[in-house]
C-alpha positions as CSV (number, residue, x, y, z in Angstrom):
1,X,-39.5,85.8,-41.2
2,X,-42.8,87.9,-41.1
3,X,-43.2,90.7,-39.4
4,X,-46.1,89.1,-37.2
5,X,-43.4,86.0,-36.7
6,X,-43.2,85.0,-33.1
7,X,-41.2,82.8,-30.6
8,X,-42.5,80.7,-28.4
9,X,-41.0,80.1,-24.7
10,X,-42.5,76.9,-22.7
11,X,-41.0,76.1,-19.3
12,X,-42.2,72.9,-17.5
13,X,-41.7,73.1,-13.0
14,X,-43.4,71.7,-10.4
15,X,-46.5,74.0,-9.1
16,X,-47.4,76.9,-7.1
17,X,-48.3,75.9,-3.6
18,X,-48.5,79.0,-2.4
19,X,-46.9,82.2,-3.2
20,X,-42.9,81.2,-3.3
21,X,-41.4,84.3,-5.3
22,X,-41.2,81.5,-8.2
23,X,-43.6,84.2,-11.1
24,X,-41.8,87.2,-10.6
25,X,-38.7,86.0,-10.2
26,X,-39.5,85.0,-14.3
27,X,-40.9,87.7,-15.1
28,X,-38.1,90.0,-14.0
29,X,-35.5,87.6,-15.7
30,X,-37.3,87.9,-19.0
31,X,-36.9,91.7,-18.7
32,X,-33.2,91.6,-18.0
33,X,-32.7,89.1,-20.9
34,X,-34.9,91.7,-23.5
35,X,-33.6,95.5,-23.4
36,X,-36.2,97.7,-22.8
37,X,-38.6,95.1,-21.6
38,X,-41.5,96.3,-18.8
39,X,-43.9,93.2,-18.0
40,X,-46.1,95.7,-15.8
41,X,-50.5,95.1,-17.6
42,X,-52.1,92.6,-17.2
43,X,-54.7,91.7,-20.2
44,X,-58.2,92.1,-20.0
45,X,-60.9,90.4,-21.2
46,X,-61.9,92.0,-24.0
47,X,-57.4,91.7,-24.6
48,X,-56.8,95.3,-23.3
49,X,-54.1,96.1,-21.5
50,X,-54.1,98.0,-18.1
51,X,-51.2,99.2,-16.1
52,X,-51.0,96.5,-12.8
53,X,-48.7,99.2,-10.7
54,X,-48.3,96.9,-8.1
55,X,-47.0,94.0,-9.7
56,X,-45.3,92.2,-7.7
57,X,-48.3,91.7,-5.2
58,X,-50.4,91.5,-7.7
59,X,-48.3,88.2,-8.9
60,X,-48.0,87.2,-5.3
61,X,-52.0,87.3,-5.4
62,X,-52.5,85.3,-7.8
63,X,-49.6,82.6,-6.8
64,X,-51.4,82.1,-4.0
65,X,-54.2,81.1,-5.2
66,X,-52.3,78.7,-8.1
67,X,-52.6,80.8,-10.9
68,X,-49.7,82.9,-13.0
69,X,-51.4,85.7,-14.3
70,X,-50.9,86.8,-17.4
71,X,-49.2,89.8,-18.1
72,X,-47.7,92.2,-21.1
73,X,-45.3,94.9,-22.5
74,X,-48.6,97.2,-23.1
75,X,-47.3,98.0,-26.3
76,X,-49.9,96.1,-29.1
77,X,-47.7,97.2,-31.6
78,X,-45.0,95.3,-30.3
79,X,-46.4,92.8,-28.0
80,X,-45.3,90.4,-25.5
81,X,-46.7,88.9,-23.4
82,X,-45.7,86.0,-20.7
83,X,-47.8,83.8,-18.0
84,X,-48.6,80.3,-16.8
85,X,-50.7,78.0,-15.7
86,X,-51.6,74.9,-13.6
87,X,-51.1,71.3,-15.3
88,X,-53.2,69.1,-13.3
89,X,-50.8,65.6,-12.0
90,X,-54.1,63.8,-14.5
91,X,-52.5,65.6,-17.5
92,X,-48.8,65.3,-16.6
93,X,-45.4,63.3,-16.8
94,X,-45.2,60.8,-13.8
95,X,-48.6,62.1,-12.1
96,X,-47.2,65.2,-10.3
97,X,-48.8,69.0,-11.5
98,X,-46.5,70.6,-12.4
99,X,-46.5,74.4,-13.3
100,X,-46.6,75.9,-17.6
101,X,-44.9,78.9,-18.0
102,X,-45.2,80.1,-21.3
103,X,-45.0,83.9,-23.1
104,X,-44.9,84.9,-26.5
105,X,-42.4,87.1,-27.9
106,X,-42.1,89.1,-32.1
107,X,-38.6,87.2,-33.9
108,X,-36.8,90.1,-34.6
109,X,-33.1,89.9,-34.8
110,X,-33.7,91.9,-31.2
111,X,-35.3,89.2,-29.5
112,X,-33.1,86.5,-31.2
113,X,-30.1,87.4,-29.7
114,X,-31.1,87.1,-26.5
115,X,-33.4,84.8,-26.8
116,X,-30.4,81.9,-24.4
117,X,-30.1,84.5,-21.6
118,X,-34.2,84.6,-22.1
119,X,-35.2,81.5,-21.5
120,X,-32.0,80.7,-19.0
121,X,-33.8,83.4,-17.2
122,X,-37.2,82.1,-16.4
123,X,-36.2,78.9,-16.1
124,X,-33.6,78.9,-13.3
125,X,-36.7,81.6,-11.7
126,X,-39.3,78.9,-11.7
127,X,-36.9,76.4,-11.0
128,X,-38.1,74.3,-14.2
129,X,-37.3,70.8,-14.8
130,X,-37.0,71.7,-19.3
131,X,-38.9,74.0,-21.2
132,X,-38.4,75.7,-24.8
133,X,-37.8,78.4,-27.2
134,X,-39.3,77.3,-30.4
135,X,-40.4,79.7,-33.7
136,X,-44.1,79.6,-34.0
137,X,-43.8,77.2,-37.3
138,X,-42.0,75.0,-34.8
139,X,-45.0,74.8,-32.2
140,X,-47.2,74.0,-34.8
141,X,-45.0,70.5,-35.7
142,X,-44.5,69.6,-32.1
143,X,-48.4,69.7,-32.0
144,X,-48.4,67.3,-35.0
145,X,-45.8,64.9,-33.9
146,X,-47.9,64.1,-30.0
147,X,-49.9,61.4,-30.0
148,X,-51.4,59.0,-31.5
149,X,-54.5,61.5,-32.7
150,X,-57.0,60.5,-34.3
151,X,-57.2,63.1,-37.3
152,X,-53.4,62.3,-38.1
153,X,-53.7,59.1,-39.4
154,X,-49.9,59.1,-41.0
155,X,-47.9,59.7,-38.4
156,X,-45.8,62.4,-37.5
157,X,-44.9,65.3,-40.6
158,X,-41.6,65.8,-41.7
159,X,-40.2,62.1,-40.9
160,X,-40.1,63.3,-37.6
161,X,-40.5,60.6,-34.5
162,X,-44.0,60.2,-32.7
163,X,-43.3,61.6,-29.1
164,X,-46.2,60.5,-26.5
165,X,-48.5,62.0,-25.0
166,X,-47.6,64.3,-21.9
167,X,-49.1,61.8,-19.1
168,X,-47.8,58.8,-21.0
169,X,-44.3,59.4,-19.8
170,X,-42.5,58.1,-16.6
171,X,-41.1,61.4,-15.4
172,X,-41.2,65.3,-15.7
173,X,-37.6,65.4,-15.7
174,X,-38.3,63.5,-19.0
175,X,-38.3,66.2,-21.6
176,X,-41.8,66.4,-23.5
177,X,-40.1,67.4,-27.0
178,X,-37.1,69.8,-28.4
179,X,-37.4,73.3,-29.5
180,X,-35.1,75.4,-31.5
181,X,-32.7,76.7,-28.0
182,X,-33.4,73.8,-25.0
183,X,-33.4,74.1,-20.9
184,X,-32.2,71.3,-19.8
185,X,-32.2,70.7,-16.0
186,X,-29.1,69.0,-14.1
187,X,-31.9,66.2,-13.4
188,X,-33.7,66.2,-16.9
189,X,-29.9,66.4,-18.8
190,X,-29.2,62.7,-16.0
191,X,-32.3,61.6,-18.1
192,X,-31.7,62.1,-21.3
193,X,-27.6,61.5,-20.9
194,X,-26.7,64.6,-21.5
195,X,-23.3,65.4,-22.0
196,X,-21.4,62.5,-23.6
197,X,-18.3,63.9,-24.9
198,X,-18.3,61.7,-26.9
199,X,-21.8,61.9,-29.2
200,X,-22.1,65.3,-28.4
201,X,-19.0,68.3,-29.4
202,X,-21.8,69.6,-32.1
203,X,-24.0,70.5,-29.3
204,X,-21.7,71.5,-26.7
205,X,-20.1,74.1,-28.5
206,X,-23.7,76.4,-29.2
207,X,-24.3,74.4,-24.8
208,X,-23.5,76.6,-22.1
209,X,-23.5,75.5,-18.1
210,X,-26.4,77.1,-16.0
211,X,-25.7,78.2,-12.3
212,X,-27.7,75.4,-10.7
213,X,-25.9,73.2,-13.0
214,X,-28.9,73.0,-15.8
215,X,-28.1,73.0,-20.0
216,X,-28.9,75.4,-22.1
217,X,-28.6,73.8,-25.7
218,X,-29.3,75.7,-28.7
219,X,-30.1,72.6,-31.7
220,X,-29.2,75.3,-34.6
221,X,-27.2,79.0,-34.8
222,X,-30.8,80.8,-36.5
223,X,-34.1,80.0,-35.0
224,X,-34.8,76.4,-36.4
225,X,-36.9,76.4,-39.7
226,X,-38.5,73.1,-40.9
227,X,-38.1,74.2,-44.2
228,X,-34.3,74.2,-44.3
229,X,-32.7,70.8,-45.0
230,X,-30.0,71.2,-42.9
231,X,-32.4,72.4,-40.0
232,X,-34.7,69.5,-40.0
233,X,-31.2,67.4,-40.1
234,X,-30.4,68.8,-37.2
235,X,-33.8,68.2,-35.3
236,X,-33.5,64.4,-36.5
237,X,-29.9,63.9,-35.4
238,X,-31.0,65.5,-31.8
239,X,-34.4,63.3,-31.4
240,X,-32.2,59.8,-32.1
241,X,-29.1,61.2,-29.7
242,X,-31.8,61.2,-27.6
243,X,-34.4,58.9,-27.5
244,X,-35.6,59.2,-23.7
245,X,-37.0,62.2,-25.1
246,X,-40.9,62.5,-25.7
247,X,-40.5,59.0,-23.5
248,X,-39.9,56.6,-27.0
249,X,-37.5,54.7,-25.0
250,X,-40.0,53.6,-22.5
251,X,-41.9,50.6,-23.2
C-alpha cells in the first residue's frame, strides 16, 4: 500500500425526489463510522475546500434539485470526499433512475478497521439497494469486467467474468459487481439467493445483518488485492456462487 492508496465507496439507491434527508443521513453515517471525520466543506471549482457552516440546509437545497453536493473534510493532506450523482432511468438497471453515492477515503489502518460500519451506515442512510467498498486497484478491474467493450477484445482480466452494462440488467435490486465489502439490502439478498447456510458458511463468517434486514459481507479479511492469489480465488468463488450479479444469469 502506498500513501495515496484509497478505498472507494459506492452505493446505489432510489433517485432523489426532493429534500428527503437521505444525503445528510449518509454524511452523518460516514462521520459516525470514521473517528474524527467531519465533512463540512464543499469543493470549489478549483478544487479547494470552502467551509459550509449550514451543511444541513446546503444539502437540503441541493437534494431538492435532485443532487447530492460534493463535500470534503477540508484536509488536503488526508483527503476524504463524499457526494452523489443522479443516474438516469435510461442508463440504469430496470429503467429506474438511481442515486449513486460515492466516497473516497485513504486506505489506512484507521479506515480499514471501520469499513464495514462505513458502508452499512451510508447504505442504510440512503436506503440503498446495494453497494460496495473496494480498493482503487479493484475498481479498475471492475471497470474492465463490464462490457462488451470495443477496446477490450480479450475480455475481462484475471479470468473474471464479464458483467453486463447497467442498462442491460433487469432490476436495480441486482448488484452490478462485487467489491471487497458488499452491502446487499433485503431485496438484493433475496434476488441473489443469499444467504444459503449450506453454501455460504465462509461468507457468513465475515457477514452481519443490518437493522433493515440487509447484509454487509466481506469477501476477505484484508482489503481485496487481486495480486494475492488467495484473494483472487475468493473473488472468483463469489462470482461463481452469485451468478445473478452483473446480470450473468439473464437471457
